C-alpha positions, 0 to 999 in steps of 0.5 A: 866626924868620922876618921876615914882619913888617913890618920885613922890608919896605923902601920901594924905590920913592923911587929910580925916583921921583926917577930918573924925576922928573929924567929928566923935567926933563931930557928937558923941558930938552933939548926945550925948548931951542934952539940955542946961538947963540941969545941971551936978550936978543933975546926981550926984551918978546916972550912968557915961553914964547919967553924960556923955550924956551932953558933958559939965560933967565931971564924978568923979569915986571916989566919984561918982560926975558928975560936970560942966567941967572946960573950964576956965582950960585945964585939970581938977584941982586936987581940983575937981577930979584926973586925974585917976578918972576922966572921960570925953566923955567916961567912960572907958576911964580915963583922964591921958590915954587920954592925954598920947594917945592923947600926942602919936598920936600928936607926931606922926602925928608930926613926920609923918609930919617932915619925910614927909617934909624931905623926899620931900626935899630930893627927890626935890634934888635929881630929875635932874633939866632941865638947864635953857637957860643960863646954856645951853649957857655956857656948849655949850661955854665951850665944844666949848673951849674945842674942839678949845683947843684940836685942838690947842693942835694937831696943836702945837704936829704936829708942834713940831714932824715937828720941830723934824724930821728936826733937826734929835731930833724926839722921837722914840716910844720905847726908849730903842730900840736902846740899843737892837743893 
């Protein structure tokens, strides 16, 4: 009844790993952020690194412009900059790759959570649960009835055998024995 199998173990590193990743991203954003008075357009025709020091800036690599990130929209519109040319956060990852990577990671996380839930439900069903008092009482009564039924059956058999002996109808062990004579 001990839970020493694989079903008793749970994966507990997902939350700390996600929290640590979020903390690192926030620390990086806070460290790279300049004073709120800096305007992104001042960094146009400079380098990508200088533009992205301010986390509210978006660098367009095709025309080397630094623009304010359109926070009202989730993704920057194509009129501002194509996704394949847009850089945000780091210069070496374009927005298309960032979206694809985040989608894959999100899908893997959802798949892992769904797998863990299904596995835990399977293990919970697989474990033998302890019967409660009413189930124990019902099982005890059923066993008692079975024993009484067997006793009555044996008693009836012995009574029928006595009657067969009395009237000479007792069955022999081997019905073919009388044909051997």
